[in-house]
C-alpha positions as YAML, in Angstrom:
chain: A
units: angstrom
residues:
- id: 1
  name: MET
  ca: [-43.89, 10.03, -139.63]
- id: 2
  name: ILE
  ca: [-40.41, 8.80, -140.78]
- id: 3
  name: GLU
  ca: [-37.97, 11.65, -140.13]
- id: 4
  name: LEU
  ca: [-35.00, 11.10, -142.46]
- id: 5
  name: LEU
  ca: [-31.75, 12.37, -140.17]
- id: 6
  name: HIS
  ca: [-29.08, 11.46, -142.69]
- id: 7
  name: PRO
  ca: [-30.36, 10.65, -146.52]
- id: 8
  name: ALA
  ca: [-28.21, 8.25, -148.49]
- id: 9
  name: ASP
  ca: [-24.90, 9.45, -148.75]
- id: 10
  name: ASP
  ca: [-23.06, 9.98, -152.02]
- id: 11
  name: SER
  ca: [-22.21, 6.22, -152.38]
- id: 12
  name: GLY
  ca: [-25.91, 5.19, -151.91]
- id: 13
  name: ALA
  ca: [-24.52, 2.93, -149.43]
- id: 14
  name: GLY
  ca: [-26.52, 4.42, -146.13]
- id: 15
  name: LEU
  ca: [-29.70, 6.07, -144.69]
- id: 16
  name: THR
  ca: [-30.63, 7.24, -141.21]
- id: 17
  name: ALA
  ca: [-33.74, 7.86, -139.94]
- id: 18
  name: HIS
  ca: [-35.97, 8.48, -136.83]
- id: 19
  name: LEU
  ca: [-38.91, 6.26, -136.23]
- id: 20
  name: PRO
  ca: [-41.18, 7.96, -133.48]
- id: 21
  name: ALA
  ca: [-43.78, 5.65, -133.21]
- id: 22
  name: GLU
  ca: [-44.26, 1.64, -133.64]
- id: 23
  name: SER
  ca: [-46.43, 2.68, -136.79]
- id: 24
  name: ASP
  ca: [-43.58, 4.26, -138.20]
- id: 25
  name: THR
  ca: [-41.38, 1.13, -137.63]
- id: 26
  name: ALA
  ca: [-44.09, -0.50, -139.71]
- id: 27
  name: ALA
  ca: [-44.09, 2.20, -142.32]
- id: 28
  name: LEU
  ca: [-40.58, 1.82, -143.10]
- id: 29
  name: GLY
  ca: [-41.27, -1.91, -143.37]
- id: 30
  name: ALA
  ca: [-44.35, -1.29, -145.99]
- id: 31
  name: ALA
  ca: [-41.91, 1.24, -147.85]
- id: 32
  name: LEU
  ca: [-39.03, -1.51, -148.11]
- id: 33
  name: GLY
  ca: [-41.67, -4.07, -149.09]
- id: 34
  name: ALA
  ca: [-42.25, -1.83, -152.14]
- id: 35
  name: VAL
  ca: [-38.88, -2.19, -153.26]
- id: 36
  name: VAL
  ca: [-37.51, -5.24, -152.19]
- id: 37
  name: GLU
  ca: [-36.26, -7.73, -154.91]
- id: 38
  name: LYS
  ca: [-35.71, -11.33, -155.34]
- id: 39
  name: GLY
  ca: [-32.75, -12.75, -153.93]
- id: 40
  name: LEU
  ca: [-31.91, -10.07, -151.64]
- id: 41
  name: VAL
  ca: [-30.38, -11.17, -147.91]
- id: 42
  name: ILE
  ca: [-31.35, -8.13, -145.14]
- id: 43
  name: TRP
  ca: [-29.99, -8.57, -142.06]
- id: 44
  name: LEU
  ca: [-32.12, -7.07, -138.99]
- id: 45
  name: GLN
  ca: [-29.94, -6.12, -136.14]
- id: 46
  name: GLY
  ca: [-31.29, -4.66, -132.69]
- id: 47
  name: ASP
  ca: [-31.74, -5.62, -129.13]
- id: 48
  name: LEU
  ca: [-35.14, -7.53, -127.88]
- id: 49
  name: GLY
  ca: [-37.61, -5.05, -128.81]
- id: 50
  name: ALA
  ca: [-35.94, -3.01, -130.86]
- id: 51
  name: GLY
  ca: [-38.49, -3.45, -133.52]
- id: 52
  name: LYS
  ca: [-37.35, -6.10, -136.14]
- id: 53
  name: THR
  ca: [-40.37, -7.90, -136.19]
- id: 54
  name: THR
  ca: [-42.38, -4.96, -136.48]
- id: 55
  name: LEU
  ca: [-40.58, -3.66, -139.83]
- id: 56
  name: VAL
  ca: [-40.99, -7.26, -141.05]
- id: 57
  name: ARG
  ca: [-45.05, -7.17, -140.67]
- id: 58
  name: GLY
  ca: [-44.99, -3.93, -141.99]
- id: 59
  name: LEU
  ca: [-43.28, -5.30, -145.27]
- id: 60
  name: LEU
  ca: [-45.61, -8.38, -145.30]
- id: 61
  name: ARG
  ca: [-48.65, -6.22, -144.89]
- id: 62
  name: ALA
  ca: [-47.46, -3.95, -147.79]
- id: 63
  name: LEU
  ca: [-47.12, -7.16, -149.88]
- id: 64
  name: GLY
  ca: [-50.39, -8.48, -149.34]
- id: 65
  name: HIS
  ca: [-50.30, -10.62, -146.12]
- id: 66
  name: THR
  ca: [-53.11, -10.61, -144.37]
- id: 67
  name: GLY
  ca: [-52.49, -13.45, -141.41]
- id: 68
  name: SER
  ca: [-50.58, -13.07, -138.31]
- id: 69
  name: VAL
  ca: [-46.82, -12.28, -138.35]
- id: 70
  name: LYS
  ca: [-44.64, -13.40, -135.72]
- id: 71
  name: SER
  ca: [-41.03, -13.48, -134.84]
- id: 72
  name: PRO
  ca: [-39.80, -17.31, -135.81]
- id: 73
  name: THR
  ca: [-38.03, -17.61, -132.63]
- id: 74
  name: TYR
  ca: [-39.12, -21.14, -131.64]
- id: 75
  name: THR
  ca: [-39.45, -22.36, -135.29]
- id: 76
  name: LEU
  ca: [-36.16, -20.44, -136.82]
- id: 77
  name: ILE
  ca: [-38.12, -19.60, -140.09]
- id: 78
  name: GLU
  ca: [-41.72, -18.56, -141.19]
- id: 79
  name: PRO
  ca: [-42.01, -18.79, -144.93]
- id: 80
  name: TYR
  ca: [-44.43, -16.49, -146.64]
- id: 81
  name: VAL
  ca: [-45.24, -16.53, -150.57]
- id: 82
  name: VAL
  ca: [-46.70, -13.10, -150.98]
- id: 83
  name: SER
  ca: [-46.96, -10.88, -153.93]
- id: 84
  name: ARG
  ca: [-44.30, -11.64, -156.35]
- id: 85
  name: LEU
  ca: [-42.14, -13.31, -153.70]
- id: 86
  name: ASP
  ca: [-41.12, -16.14, -151.65]
- id: 87
  name: LEU
  ca: [-39.92, -14.64, -148.38]
- id: 88
  name: TYR
  ca: [-38.53, -16.29, -145.36]
- id: 89
  name: HIS
  ca: [-38.32, -14.81, -141.90]
- id: 90
  name: PHE
  ca: [-35.35, -16.29, -139.89]
- id: 91
  name: ASP
  ca: [-34.87, -15.73, -136.29]
- id: 92
  name: PHE
  ca: [-31.49, -17.14, -134.76]
- id: 93
  name: TYR
  ca: [-31.78, -15.73, -131.09]
- id: 94
  name: ARG
  ca: [-31.82, -19.25, -129.42]
- id: 95
  name: PHE
  ca: [-28.93, -20.62, -131.46]
- id: 96
  name: THR
  ca: [-25.95, -21.74, -128.94]
- id: 97
  name: SER
  ca: [-23.48, -22.22, -131.89]
- id: 98
  name: ALA
  ca: [-23.13, -21.12, -135.10]
- id: 99
  name: GLU
  ca: [-23.39, -24.77, -136.50]
- id: 100
  name: GLU
  ca: [-26.90, -25.27, -135.79]
- id: 101
  name: PHE
  ca: [-27.49, -22.90, -138.88]
- id: 102
  name: LEU
  ca: [-25.79, -25.85, -141.20]
- id: 103
  name: ASP
  ca: [-27.19, -28.59, -138.83]
- id: 104
  name: ALA
  ca: [-30.78, -27.36, -139.59]
- id: 105
  name: GLY
  ca: [-30.13, -27.39, -143.43]
- id: 106
  name: LEU
  ca: [-30.96, -23.47, -143.49]
- id: 107
  name: ASP
  ca: [-28.16, -22.63, -145.89]
- id: 108
  name: GLU
  ca: [-30.20, -23.88, -148.87]
- id: 109
  name: TYR
  ca: [-32.51, -21.10, -148.49]
- id: 110
  name: PHE
  ca: [-30.20, -18.50, -149.19]
- id: 111
  name: ALA
  ca: [-28.95, -20.08, -152.59]
- id: 112
  name: GLY
  ca: [-32.13, -19.53, -154.20]
- id: 113
  name: GLN
  ca: [-34.47, -16.35, -155.48]
- id: 114
  name: GLY
  ca: [-36.31, -15.84, -152.15]
- id: 115
  name: VAL
  ca: [-35.75, -12.69, -149.87]
- id: 116
  name: CYS
  ca: [-34.17, -13.73, -146.55]
- id: 117
  name: LEU
  ca: [-34.87, -11.30, -143.60]
- id: 118
  name: VAL
  ca: [-32.81, -12.50, -140.74]
- id: 119
  name: GLU
  ca: [-32.92, -11.60, -136.93]
- id: 120
  name: TRP
  ca: [-29.95, -12.23, -135.07]
- id: 121
  name: PRO
  ca: [-27.75, -12.99, -138.05]
- id: 122
  name: ASP
  ca: [-24.44, -12.73, -135.57]
- id: 123
  name: LYS
  ca: [-25.62, -16.24, -133.95]
- id: 124
  name: ALA
  ca: [-25.26, -17.95, -137.42]
- id: 125
  name: HIS
  ca: [-21.93, -16.20, -138.64]
- id: 126
  name: PRO
  ca: [-19.47, -17.24, -140.17]
- id: 127
  name: TYR
  ca: [-21.97, -19.46, -141.91]
- id: 128
  name: LEU
  ca: [-24.78, -17.26, -143.00]
- id: 129
  name: ALA
  ca: [-24.76, -15.48, -146.44]
- id: 130
  name: PRO
  ca: [-23.72, -11.98, -146.25]
- id: 131
  name: PRO
  ca: [-25.98, -9.20, -146.25]
- id: 132
  name: ASP
  ca: [-27.02, -7.31, -149.21]
- id: 133
  name: LEU
  ca: [-28.97, -4.73, -146.81]
- id: 134
  name: GLU
  ca: [-28.47, -4.36, -142.96]
- id: 135
  name: VAL
  ca: [-30.97, -2.82, -141.19]
- id: 136
  name: ALA
  ca: [-29.99, -1.58, -137.69]
- id: 137
  name: LEU
  ca: [-32.93, -0.83, -135.14]
- id: 138
  name: THR
  ca: [-32.18, 0.95, -131.85]
- id: 139
  name: VAL
  ca: [-34.24, 2.47, -129.25]
- id: 140
  name: ALA
  ca: [-34.24, 6.00, -129.17]
- id: 141
  name: GLY
  ca: [-36.34, 7.76, -126.52]
- id: 142
  name: THR
  ca: [-39.81, 6.77, -127.17]
- id: 143
  name: GLY
  ca: [-39.13, 5.75, -130.83]
- id: 144
  name: ARG
  ca: [-36.24, 3.84, -132.66]
- id: 145
  name: GLN
  ca: [-33.35, 5.16, -134.71]
- id: 146
  name: VAL
  ca: [-32.60, 2.88, -138.08]
- id: 147
  name: GLU
  ca: [-29.43, 2.85, -139.93]
- id: 148
  name: LEU
  ca: [-29.79, 1.07, -143.23]
- id: 149
  name: THR
  ca: [-26.56, 0.00, -144.77]
- id: 150
  name: ALA
  ca: [-26.13, -1.52, -148.34]
- id: 151
  name: ARG
  ca: [-23.53, -3.89, -148.45]
- id: 152
  name: THR
  ca: [-23.46, -5.06, -152.11]
- id: 153
  name: GLU
  ca: [-24.65, -3.46, -155.20]
- id: 154
  name: ALA
  ca: [-28.12, -5.10, -154.99]
- id: 155
  name: GLY
  ca: [-28.48, -3.56, -151.92]
- id: 156
  name: ARG
  ca: [-27.44, -0.09, -152.98]
- id: 157
  name: THR
  ca: [-30.43, -0.49, -155.74]
- id: 158
  name: CYS
  ca: [-32.43, -1.40, -152.96]
- id: 159
  name: LEU
  ca: [-31.62, 1.38, -150.98]
- id: 160
  name: GLY
  ca: [-31.71, 3.97, -153.68]
- id: 161
  name: LYS
  ca: [-35.22, 3.00, -154.45]
- id: 162
  name: LEU
  ca: [-36.24, 3.16, -150.88]
- id: 163
  name: THR
  ca: [-34.85, 6.62, -150.62]
- id: 164
  name: THR
  ca: [-37.10, 7.37, -153.39]
- id: 165
  name: VAL
  ca: [-40.18, 6.04, -151.92]
- id: 166
  name: LEU
  ca: [-39.44, 8.00, -148.74]
- id: 167
  name: GLY
  ca: [-39.33, 11.10, -150.57]
- id: 168
  name: ALA
  ca: [-35.65, 12.12, -149.80]
- id: 169
  name: ASN
  ca: [-32.71, 12.89, -152.54]
- id: 170
  name: PRO
  ca: [-32.50, 9.44, -154.47]
- id: 171
  name: ALA
  ca: [-29.14, 7.63, -154.31]
- id: 172
  name: PRO
  ca: [-27.04, 7.46, -157.16]
- id: 173
  name: GLY
  ca: [-26.95, 4.19, -158.88]
...
């Protein structure tokens, strides 16, 4: 069960929760899938094994995707057309320089109405579009701790809806 440690603050910009099991990380992804909107850029931060792909898997399952969901570590991008969205899952772990982002022509994905979920965004900085929502996962005992931070008005709206879905006090907005 997702344990809210610190519901969205008064500005609607942050939320912290403990995810005791892998299924809770997937459940958070599913809740995010219920509120994600076209055009959002979501950065997924965390070390290897922190649960970034598990969160994406939960999001995609909630949107109706039944196929496999793997980290695009070698392919850089996995596109999905699900529900009402074009969703792009990126993984820049293998980049040795940020210019590889431009060389691969990936910047055009961020100019449209697709939802962009980005693992290892720091590897493409400063060329990568800034996030609307940042999700930071860390290992905490046998579970995970997650901090969600809205960076734009669209991110605050998404986070407010997510907070409502999770049953906490809704963020103003």
